[in-house]
N, C-alpha and C positions, 0 to 999 in steps of 0.2 A: 251566935255560934262563933267559935274560933277553932276552925279545923284547917288542916293543910288540904290543898287540892291534889288528890291522887286518883288513880282509876277507881278506887273503892269509894271515894267521896263525891265524884262527879255526879251531879244531880241526885245526891243522896236524899235531899228533901224534894220529893216528887209529889205528884197529885195524890198518890196513895198515902204517903206520910202526912201530907197537909190535911187530908180528910180525917186522919186519926187524932189530930190535935184537938184540944178542948175548944168547943165553940167560944168565940170571943177572945181567944188567945192571941198574943202578939209574938212575932218572930223577929229576931234581930240578927243580922249577919255583918260581921266586921272582919271576916277572914278572906274568903275567895268567892267571887260571884257565881261561878259555875256549880257551887255546892247546892244552890237552890235552882230548880227548874222555874225560871221567871214566868213562863206562860202559865204554868200551873198555879203559881203564886198569884198572878193577876186574876185568874179565874176564881180562886178561893176568896180573894179580897173583894172582888166585885159581887160575889154571891153572898157576902156577909158571914161566911164561915169563920173568918178570922177577924179579930178586932183591929188589927193593923200590922204594919211592918216598919222596921227601921233598917235601912240598907245603906251601908257605906261602900259596898262593892257590888259589881254587876257582871253579868255574863259577858257583856261587851263594855269596855271602858275607853273613853268616857261614855256614859249612858246616852244612847242615840236620842236626838230631839223628838223622834216620833214614838218613843217608848210609851206604852200606856201607863207606866208607873208614874209619869209626870202628872197625870190627870187624876190620880186617886187621892182623895182627901185623908184617907187613913194610912198614908205612907209618909215617912220622913226620909228624905234622901240627903246624903252627905257625900262630899267628893273624895272618898278614900283617904280620910284623914284621922280615922279612929285611933290609929297607933300613935299619933302625935299627942302626947300628954305633957304636962308640965315637967316631968322627969325624963322625957324621951332623950333629949340631947345629952343629959348627964349620964344616963345609962349607956347610951351608944358610945360615948367617949370612954367610959370605964371599960366596956367590952373591948374596944379597939386597943386601949393601952395594955390591957391584960393579954390580948392576943399578940401584940407586938413583943411584949416580954417573953411570952411562950415561944414565938417564932425565933427570936434572937438566941434563946436558950435551947433551941431544937427540941422543944416539947410539943406535944399535940395541942392543936388550937381548940378553943372552946366554941361551942355553938356552931359546929360545922354542918353543912348540908350533907345528908346521907342519901346518895342516889338509890340505894337499895330500898329505902323507906319512901322515897319520893319527896322528902322535905328535910 
């Protein structure tokens, strides 16, 4: 999943939605941790309803040492690095340079946060 965290997406993936997933399905979250209800996810994984999960983000970061996610064999945990790809720094520099030019020319900036949308 790659979703912004907004009031509409907070715990979007809850016990009800997890129960509707195909048995044996895998869920991956590389956006915001609070999009998945972690307690419901742990329950679904322990019950064998899901095949597994790949999580790069968590409801609380860093993931607490006592989180049950650490002990599940069908979960891959990464330290919030999914956005760092081989082209990350090149793309970030290009966006910065473009926005610097826009700023100096008094033009609207690209890729701005929209408080009305929440992202």
